[in-house]
ROTI-433696 format. One record per residue (C-alpha): residue number from 1; chain; x, y, z. Coordinates in nm, 2 decimals. Last residue first. Layout:
// ROTI-433696
{i: NUM&ch: A&east: X&north: Y&up: Z}
...
***
This chain:
// ROTI-433696
{i: 180&ch: A&east: -1.05&north: 17.06&up: 6.12}
{i: 179&ch: A&east: -0.68&north: 17.21&up: 6.12}
{i: 178&ch: A&east: -0.77&north: 17.50&up: 6.34}
{i: 177&ch: A&east: -0.72&north: 17.82&up: 6.10}
{i: 176&ch: A&east: -1.05&north: 17.73&up: 5.95}
{i: 175&ch: A&east: -1.24&north: 17.74&up: 6.25}
{i: 174&ch: A&east: -1.20&north: 18.11&up: 6.28}
{i: 173&ch: A&east: -1.12&north: 18.24&up: 6.66}
{i: 172&ch: A&east: -1.28&north: 18.60&up: 6.63}
{i: 171&ch: A&east: -1.10&north: 18.88&up: 6.75}
{i: 170&ch: A&east: -1.23&north: 19.27&up: 6.87}
{i: 169&ch: A&east: -0.98&north: 19.54&up: 6.97}
{i: 168&ch: A&east: -1.11&north: 19.79&up: 7.20}
{i: 167&ch: A&east: -0.86&north: 20.04&up: 7.21}
{i: 166&ch: A&east: -0.80&north: 20.34&up: 7.44}
{i: 165&ch: A&east: -0.77&north: 20.70&up: 7.42}
{i: 164&ch: A&east: -0.64&north: 20.87&up: 7.71}
{i: 163&ch: A&east: -0.80&north: 21.10&up: 7.88}
{i: 162&ch: A&east: -0.80&north: 21.50&up: 7.84}
{i: 161&ch: A&east: -1.18&north: 21.54&up: 7.66}
{i: 160&ch: A&east: -1.35&north: 21.24&up: 7.68}
{i: 159&ch: A&east: -1.42&north: 20.88&up: 7.82}
{i: 158&ch: A&east: -1.27&north: 20.77&up: 7.49}
{i: 157&ch: A&east: -1.27&north: 20.44&up: 7.33}
{i: 156&ch: A&east: -1.12&north: 20.42&up: 6.97}
{i: 155&ch: A&east: -1.26&north: 20.09&up: 6.76}
{i: 154&ch: A&east: -1.07&north: 19.81&up: 6.64}
{i: 153&ch: A&east: -1.19&north: 19.58&up: 6.41}
{i: 152&ch: A&east: -1.28&north: 19.17&up: 6.37}
{i: 151&ch: A&east: -0.88&north: 19.08&up: 6.41}
{i: 150&ch: A&east: -0.83&north: 18.71&up: 6.36}
{i: 149&ch: A&east: -0.69&north: 18.45&up: 6.59}
{i: 148&ch: A&east: -0.64&north: 18.08&up: 6.50}
{i: 147&ch: A&east: -0.38&north: 18.23&up: 6.43}
{i: 146&ch: A&east: -0.11&north: 18.50&up: 6.64}
{i: 145&ch: A&east: -0.20&north: 18.81&up: 6.77}
{i: 144&ch: A&east: -0.02&north: 19.14&up: 6.80}
{i: 143&ch: A&east: -0.23&north: 19.37&up: 7.05}
{i: 142&ch: A&east: -0.38&north: 19.67&up: 7.00}
{i: 141&ch: A&east: -0.21&north: 19.94&up: 7.20}
{i: 140&ch: A&east: -0.41&north: 20.12&up: 7.53}
{i: 139&ch: A&east: -0.61&north: 19.86&up: 7.63}
{i: 138&ch: A&east: -0.96&north: 19.72&up: 7.59}
{i: 137&ch: A&east: -0.95&north: 19.38&up: 7.47}
{i: 136&ch: A&east: -1.25&north: 19.20&up: 7.32}
{i: 135&ch: A&east: -1.22&north: 18.86&up: 7.25}
{i: 134&ch: A&east: -1.51&north: 18.64&up: 6.97}
{i: 133&ch: A&east: -1.60&north: 18.25&up: 6.96}
{i: 132&ch: A&east: -1.60&north: 18.12&up: 6.57}
{i: 131&ch: A&east: -1.44&north: 17.78&up: 6.75}
{i: 130&ch: A&east: -1.46&north: 17.83&up: 7.11}
{i: 129&ch: A&east: -1.30&north: 18.09&up: 7.33}
{i: 128&ch: A&east: -1.05&north: 17.92&up: 7.62}
{i: 127&ch: A&east: -0.77&north: 17.84&up: 7.40}
{i: 126&ch: A&east: -0.80&north: 18.17&up: 7.22}
{i: 125&ch: A&east: -0.84&north: 18.35&up: 7.59}
{i: 124&ch: A&east: -0.48&north: 18.22&up: 7.70}
{i: 123&ch: A&east: -0.29&north: 18.30&up: 7.39}
{i: 122&ch: A&east: -0.45&north: 18.65&up: 7.40}
{i: 121&ch: A&east: -0.38&north: 18.72&up: 7.81}
{i: 120&ch: A&east: -0.02&north: 18.67&up: 7.70}
{i: 119&ch: A&east: -0.03&north: 18.89&up: 7.39}
{i: 118&ch: A&east: -0.15&north: 19.15&up: 7.60}
{i: 117&ch: A&east: 0.07&north: 19.16&up: 7.86}
{i: 116&ch: A&east: -0.01&north: 19.05&up: 8.23}
{i: 115&ch: A&east: 0.09&north: 19.18&up: 8.51}
{i: 114&ch: A&east: 0.20&north: 18.95&up: 8.76}
{i: 113&ch: A&east: 0.45&north: 19.11&up: 9.00}
{i: 112&ch: A&east: 0.27&north: 19.42&up: 8.88}
{i: 111&ch: A&east: -0.05&north: 19.35&up: 9.12}
{i: 110&ch: A&east: -0.10&north: 19.58&up: 9.37}
{i: 109&ch: A&east: -0.39&north: 19.72&up: 9.18}
{i: 108&ch: A&east: -0.35&north: 20.09&up: 9.13}
{i: 107&ch: A&east: 0.03&north: 20.15&up: 9.13}
{i: 106&ch: A&east: 0.17&north: 19.81&up: 9.03}
{i: 105&ch: A&east: -0.10&north: 19.70&up: 8.76}
{i: 104&ch: A&east: -0.06&north: 20.06&up: 8.63}
{i: 103&ch: A&east: 0.33&north: 20.07&up: 8.64}
{i: 102&ch: A&east: 0.33&north: 19.71&up: 8.45}
{i: 101&ch: A&east: 0.12&north: 19.84&up: 8.17}
{i: 100&ch: A&east: -0.26&north: 19.87&up: 8.09}
{i: 99&ch: A&east: -0.40&north: 19.73&up: 8.39}
{i: 98&ch: A&east: -0.61&north: 19.43&up: 8.20}
{i: 97&ch: A&east: -1.01&north: 19.51&up: 8.08}
{i: 96&ch: A&east: -1.06&north: 19.16&up: 7.87}
{i: 95&ch: A&east: -1.40&north: 19.02&up: 7.75}
{i: 94&ch: A&east: -1.47&north: 18.67&up: 7.65}
{i: 93&ch: A&east: -1.71&north: 18.54&up: 7.42}
{i: 92&ch: A&east: -1.84&north: 18.22&up: 7.29}
{i: 91&ch: A&east: -1.71&north: 18.02&up: 7.59}
{i: 90&ch: A&east: -1.58&north: 17.68&up: 7.72}
{i: 89&ch: A&east: -1.32&north: 17.59&up: 7.43}
{i: 88&ch: A&east: -1.07&north: 17.40&up: 7.66}
{i: 87&ch: A&east: -1.16&north: 17.36&up: 7.98}
{i: 86&ch: A&east: -1.14&north: 17.61&up: 8.30}
{i: 85&ch: A&east: -0.84&north: 17.64&up: 8.53}
{i: 84&ch: A&east: -0.75&north: 18.04&up: 8.39}
{i: 83&ch: A&east: -0.38&north: 18.00&up: 8.34}
{i: 82&ch: A&east: -0.31&north: 18.40&up: 8.14}
{i: 81&ch: A&east: -0.60&north: 18.55&up: 8.36}
{i: 80&ch: A&east: -0.40&north: 18.48&up: 8.69}
{i: 79&ch: A&east: -0.68&north: 18.31&up: 8.91}
{i: 78&ch: A&east: -0.92&north: 18.40&up: 9.16}
{i: 77&ch: A&east: -1.24&north: 18.23&up: 8.95}
{i: 76&ch: A&east: -1.62&north: 18.38&up: 9.08}
{i: 75&ch: A&east: -1.45&north: 18.70&up: 9.15}
{i: 74&ch: A&east: -1.48&north: 18.83&up: 9.48}
{i: 73&ch: A&east: -1.26&north: 19.16&up: 9.42}
{i: 72&ch: A&east: -1.07&north: 19.12&up: 9.75}
{i: 71&ch: A&east: -0.96&north: 18.78&up: 9.56}
{i: 70&ch: A&east: -0.73&north: 18.97&up: 9.37}
{i: 69&ch: A&east: -0.64&north: 18.78&up: 9.02}
{i: 68&ch: A&east: -0.93&north: 18.82&up: 8.89}
{i: 67&ch: A&east: -1.18&north: 18.59&up: 8.68}
{i: 66&ch: A&east: -1.56&north: 18.66&up: 8.66}
{i: 65&ch: A&east: -1.82&north: 18.46&up: 8.47}
{i: 64&ch: A&east: -2.09&north: 18.70&up: 8.37}
{i: 63&ch: A&east: -2.24&north: 18.92&up: 8.54}
{i: 62&ch: A&east: -2.08&north: 19.15&up: 8.87}
{i: 61&ch: A&east: -1.78&north: 19.29&up: 8.69}
{i: 60&ch: A&east: -1.56&north: 19.55&up: 8.98}
{i: 59&ch: A&east: -1.23&north: 19.39&up: 8.85}
{i: 58&ch: A&east: -1.24&north: 19.17&up: 8.57}
{i: 57&ch: A&east: -0.93&north: 19.09&up: 8.45}
{i: 56&ch: A&east: -1.09&north: 18.82&up: 8.28}
{i: 55&ch: A&east: -1.43&north: 18.80&up: 8.18}
{i: 54&ch: A&east: -1.61&north: 18.47&up: 8.05}
{i: 53&ch: A&east: -1.97&north: 18.61&up: 7.91}
{i: 52&ch: A&east: -2.25&north: 18.39&up: 7.93}
{i: 51&ch: A&east: -2.42&north: 18.59&up: 8.17}
{i: 50&ch: A&east: -2.49&north: 18.89&up: 7.90}
{i: 49&ch: A&east: -2.66&north: 18.67&up: 7.63}
{i: 48&ch: A&east: -2.68&north: 18.73&up: 7.28}
{i: 47&ch: A&east: -2.36&north: 18.87&up: 7.24}
{i: 46&ch: A&east: -2.22&north: 18.93&up: 6.88}
{i: 45&ch: A&east: -1.86&north: 19.07&up: 7.01}
{i: 44&ch: A&east: -1.92&north: 19.40&up: 6.88}
{i: 43&ch: A&east: -2.25&north: 19.42&up: 6.97}
{i: 42&ch: A&east: -2.14&north: 19.33&up: 7.34}
{i: 41&ch: A&east: -1.91&north: 19.62&up: 7.32}
{i: 40&ch: A&east: -2.16&north: 19.85&up: 7.29}
{i: 39&ch: A&east: -2.37&north: 19.73&up: 7.53}
{i: 38&ch: A&east: -2.11&north: 19.70&up: 7.74}
{i: 37&ch: A&east: -1.96&north: 20.04&up: 7.69}
{i: 36&ch: A&east: -2.26&north: 20.25&up: 7.77}
{i: 35&ch: A&east: -2.11&north: 20.38&up: 8.14}
{i: 34&ch: A&east: -1.73&north: 20.38&up: 8.12}
{i: 33&ch: A&east: -1.61&north: 20.06&up: 8.21}
{i: 32&ch: A&east: -1.50&north: 19.94&up: 8.53}
{i: 31&ch: A&east: -1.22&north: 19.90&up: 8.73}
{i: 30&ch: A&east: -1.04&north: 19.84&up: 9.08}
{i: 29&ch: A&east: -1.17&north: 19.92&up: 9.44}
{i: 28&ch: A&east: -1.46&north: 20.17&up: 9.29}
{i: 27&ch: A&east: -1.57&north: 20.17&up: 8.98}
{i: 26&ch: A&east: -1.56&north: 20.55&up: 8.81}
{i: 25&ch: A&east: -1.82&north: 20.59&up: 8.61}
{i: 24&ch: A&east: -1.78&north: 20.80&up: 8.27}
{i: 23&ch: A&east: -2.07&north: 21.06&up: 8.18}
{i: 22&ch: A&east: -2.30&north: 21.09&up: 7.88}
{i: 21&ch: A&east: -2.15&north: 20.81&up: 7.63}
{i: 20&ch: A&east: -2.29&north: 20.97&up: 7.28}
{i: 19&ch: A&east: -2.50&north: 20.78&up: 7.08}
{i: 18&ch: A&east: -2.41&north: 20.47&up: 6.86}
{i: 17&ch: A&east: -2.11&north: 20.56&up: 6.59}
{i: 16&ch: A&east: -1.91&north: 20.29&up: 6.77}
{i: 15&ch: A&east: -1.87&north: 20.50&up: 7.06}
{i: 14&ch: A&east: -1.97&north: 20.86&up: 6.98}
{i: 13&ch: A&east: -1.74&north: 21.14&up: 7.17}
{i: 12&ch: A&east: -1.79&north: 21.27&up: 7.50}
{i: 11&ch: A&east: -1.85&north: 21.64&up: 7.61}
{i: 10&ch: A&east: -2.23&north: 21.68&up: 7.58}
{i: 9&ch: A&east: -2.27&north: 21.85&up: 7.31}
{i: 8&ch: A&east: -2.27&north: 21.66&up: 7.01}
{i: 7&ch: A&east: -1.92&north: 21.59&up: 7.01}
{i: 6&ch: A&east: -1.85&north: 21.33&up: 6.73}
{i: 5&ch: A&east: -1.49&north: 21.44&up: 6.68}
{i: 4&ch: A&east: -1.56&north: 21.62&up: 6.34}
{i: 3&ch: A&east: -1.85&north: 21.84&up: 6.54}
{i: 2&ch: A&east: -2.19&north: 21.69&up: 6.62}
{i: 1&ch: A&east: -2.48&north: 21.97&up: 6.49}
***
């Protein structure tokens, strides 16, 4: 029987009310999601085609359109996630997994001078999203946001006991706030 924390004997909490994630897999050379996270994240975003997702601060992602400031990660587009060289309203879905602080950016990735604050990332994501599109941000904080983005929900994400919990925050770009 599961405990009050959602532990079902495998040492990891239930994500989004689904079955527990059995292990965490660190991805070499910068970033990666816990095993099973992407499928759950796609549900919260309403993704029907994972190849159509824009990944900002993409790290080791190899599906969808990837943007990272680090050329060695071999993203589709080498760019700062705050100024992506793509047209307005290009995507229905955006996922973001940035460094969680300037210290993380400096110590883990050598990008501290270019650390993007969550609000800055959301501003650019709002520009890139089509009306009714959604953006999900994995971070230690729930970011401040402005219209036309509206918060859909926040889920706690953990890779197990002893690890810091992160927030998966999903926003939707609402047409009513676009002056249409």
